[in-house]
N, C-alpha and C positions, 0 to 999 in steps of 0.2 A: 627553608630550602625552597628554591624556585620549582614550580610545577609546569608541566607542558600539557596542552590540550589540542585536540583535533576536532573540527566540526565540519560537516559536509552533508549535502543532500544529493540524491540521485547517484550519479557516478561518484560524487564526493562521499555519499553515504556508504557506497561499496568500499571506497578507499578507507573509510573509518573502520569498517569491519575487517578489512585486510590488515590494518594496523594492529587491531586487537588479536587477530588470529596468527599472523606471521611475524609480527615485530612487537611482542608484548611489552618490551622495555622502552619503547620510543615515547609513549605518551602515558601520562597518569590518568587521563580521562578522554573518552571519545564520544562524539555525538553522531549517530548514523541516521539520517533521515531518508525515508523512502528508498532503501538501499537495493532492492531487487537482489536478494542473496544468491539466487540461482538464475542469473541473467540470461544464460544461453537458452534455458527453457522458456523464459518470458519472451525472448526474441523469436523463438520458434512459433509461439502462439501469435505474436503480432504479425509476423510474415505470413504464416499459414492462412490466417483469416483475411488478411489484405488480399492475398492471392485468390481466396474463395470469391471475394467480391469482384475482383478483376475478371475471373473466369465466368461469373454469373452476374452480368451487368444489371439484369432486372431485379436482383436482390441487393445490389449495392446500397449501402445506407449512407445518407448524407448527414451533415452536421445537424440539419433540421430534424431528421428522423431520430437521431440520438437525443436531441434536446426534448423531443416529444416523449420518448420513452422515459428519460430521466425525470421530467416534470410529472408524468402520470404515476410513476412508481413512488416518487416522493409524496405526492398528494395522497396516495393510498396508505402509506406507512408513516408519514410524518408524525402523527399524533399518538403513535404507539407508546411513546415515552411520557405521555401526559403533557407535552409541550408542543404546540403547533408553531414551528419556527422555520419551515422550509428546508429541514434537514432530516435525513434518516439517521437516527442516532445509533441504531444497531441493525445493520443490514441483514444479520443472521435471522432476525425475527420477521423480516419483510417477506411476505408470500405473494407479491404482486403477480397477477395473472396477465401475461403478455397478450393472451388471446383477445382481451378487451380492446386492443389497439387495431384489430383487423378492420379494414374499411367495409362499411355496409354498402349494399348496392346503390350506386349513384354518388357515393361519398368520395371526394377527391382531396380533401384537406383534413388535417388533424387526425390522421390515421395512417396505417401501414398496409400496403398491398400484400397479398398472400406470399409472393416471393420474398419481400422484405421482412415480413414477420418470421418466415422460415429461417432467413439468414440471421436475424436477431437472436432467435432461440438457439441456433447453432453456435453463435459466438458466445452466448452467455453460458452454455453448457460446458462441462469438462471437455477439453480437447482430446480426441481419440487418436491413437496410433494406427498404423496400417492393419493391425489385427483387431482393432476395435476396443483396445484397453485404454482406460483413462490415463492421460499423462499429467493432468493437473486437476485442480478443483473447480475450474470455471470461474465465472465472475459473480461478485455479490450483487444483490438487487440494486438497481438504479445506477450502476456504474456504466459510464459511457466509454467509448474507445475512439481512437483517431480515425476519422473517415478518409476515404480516398485510397489510391493505389499504394503499394509498398513504398515506404519512405526510402530516400537514397541511403540513409544511414544503415537501415536494415539490410538492404541489398549489398552494401559494401562490406558488411560483416562477413558474409560468405564469399562474395566475389574476391575481395582483397584479403580479408583476414584468414579465411579457411582455404580457399582454392587458388589464391594468387593468380586470378584470371579476371581481368577487367571486362572480358566478354562473357563471363559466366551467365548462363540463362536461368533466370529466377523461376521460370516455369518448370524447370527440372527438379525443383526443391522437393525433398522428402523429409517428413517430420523426424522419424527415428534415425535414419541414416545421417541426416545433417546435424541433428543434435549431438550424436556421437562424434561426428567430425569436428564440431566446434569444441567439444570437451577435450578431444585429443590434441587439437592444434593450439588451443588457447586455454589451457587448464586453469590459469590464474584469473580468467574472467569470472569464474565462480567465486563467491565469497560466503560459502555456506559451511565452512569447517566448524566443527563444534568442540574441538580440543583446545579450549581456551584456559586450561588450568594455569599455565604460566602467567597469563594476564591477571587472573584472579589472585594468584599467589603474591604477585608484586603489589597488590592493593589497588589495581586498576578498576575504574568504574566506567560503565558505558550506559548511555541513554539512547534508546532507539525510538524514533517516532515515525508514524505512518498515517497517511490520510485514508480513511475508509473508502473514499470515493476516487482514489487515484486511478486514472485511466492508463497510465504508463507502466509503472512498477506496481502491479496490483497488490492489494492488502493481504490476500490469502498467503502467498509465499513468505511474507515477512512474519506473519503469525506462525506459520509452519516452522520457520527457522528458529523462532524464539522457543517454541515447544521442543524442538530437537535439542536446543541448548540446555533446556531444563532437564531433559532426560539424560543427557550426557554429563551433567555437572551437579549431580546430587539432588535433583528435584527442584521445583519452582521456588520453594521457600529458601533454599540455599542460594540458588542463582540470584534471587531477589536482592541479596546482599551486595551484588556486584553489577548486575545488568537488569535494567528495567525497560519495558516497552510501553509507550504511550500512543494510543490510537486517537486520531482526530476526526470526529464525525463531520461529514460534508466537506472535507478538504481534498483538493485534487493533488496533483503531483508537486510535492514540496510546499505549495501554497495555493492560493485562489480557491474557487469553489464557494458554495453557499454557506459553509460553516466558518467558524472562527479559525483563522489560519496564520496568525502572527504570534510567535512565541519566543522571539529572540534567537531563532535558529539561523542557519545559513541563508542569506538573502532576505531576512526578515527585519522588521523594525525591532529595536532592542530597548530593554529597560535595565540599563547598567546598575548593578548592585542589588537588583531585586530578584531573588531566586524563585519567587512565586510566579513571576510573569516572564522571566527570561531563562530559557533552558540552559544557556551557557553558564549563567551564574548559579543555576541550580546544580549543575555538574561541579562547579568550583566549590560550592558549599559541601557537596557530598564528599569530594576528594579531600578537602582541606579541613573540614570541620566535622566530618562524619555524619552530616545531616542528609539522610537519604530523601529523595523527592517523593512525598506522599501524594502530591497532586500538582498540576501545573495549570496556570490560567492562560488560555488562548484568547486573542483579541481579534475582532473583525473591525477593520478600518475601512471607512467609506469616505473617499476624498480627503484622506488624512485625519478624519475625525473618528473617534471610537463609537461604533454602532452598538456592539454588544460584546460580552465576554462569556466564555464557557470554561467549565472545569474539565481538564483532561486527567484521566486516572491511570495508574499503573495496571497493566493487563494482569489478570482477568477481571479487574474492577471496571465499572462504568459509572458515569455520572447520573445521578437521579435527582430530579427537582424535589425540593422539600415541601412543595405544595403551598407555600406561603409567600416566599420572597419574590421579588420581580424576576420574571423569567429571563430577562436580558442580562442579568448579573450572575457572574460565576459563583458569587458567595451564596446563591440560593440553591446550590447543588452540592451533594455529598457523594463520596465514592463508596460503592458497595460491590461486592462480588456478584458478577452476572453468571448464572448457571449456564447460559448459552455459550458464553465465552470459554468457560471451563470445558464444556463438552466439545467444542470445536478444537480446542487445544489438544484434546486427547484422542482425536481421530487419527486414523492411519494415514501417514504421508504417502501419496500415490507414487511419486517418482523420487528415488533417492540415489540413482546411479549416475 
């Protein structure tokens, strides 16, 4: 019997989730990369902090500022996993102190002014609503964001999508009110439904993947959604039979970044027929042969040539170097349960409305 598969990343990743949630009989297997399950809240975060920088020019962070923060955080936490490779393997364990970035008297380069450091800490922290309550979990260590004023796409979401007013004034934006408005006007923009029993019952399989360093659809909400899926579908052990999440250290949005970022997913280089290196073929083997993916190999390509490979593990496992093999080879890493990932998965989700 022929099988059908859906693979996508970013907006395509959300479409993959929507297929699993709303149309469980359409595809036998789906791959959802960097899906941003609760995109309205993610969009509120991006617009709000872009506006903060627009309103406070002295604190506006440039791409150079973000690169400085990313490089210093990485240098501080890179070797925590026993391998110095320019990647923070577990941002949850990184406790980088941003105060070390503050410019000393007379220093003008390689540092942040006091207003910029204040803005950096504001953006990294959980976003607060008008009453001071946390709306999200903030950003993981070393994660950069898009510099500059609000993007045209963000503004259009509310101007065109919510208020149908091309002249809508972005400076009137309010976090709680406009989140509710987006949810009311565009309810299907969310892809965080957890009632996927019909998909599971049909034998459907889903692989989610997410870059730890994603600046666009941040990693935290994807893990939160996976945790919510587990709670609603019999626990992680049972969910694991149908849906697995793979986190990619050092990967930005869908690809790029300092980490290994090619795994046969949407827009990636592919390894046809190889389920260990190609996530689509891993899904095919899961659906058609009952072979669940125990690990994936991600590849970093530089000018078309393989620079190194890394093992990606099903959450809440993480790759650990065996202490003997070459650090640039995925075969030198094994998957072990990471207590920090387990703990994070069990935390209370801040926003669920």
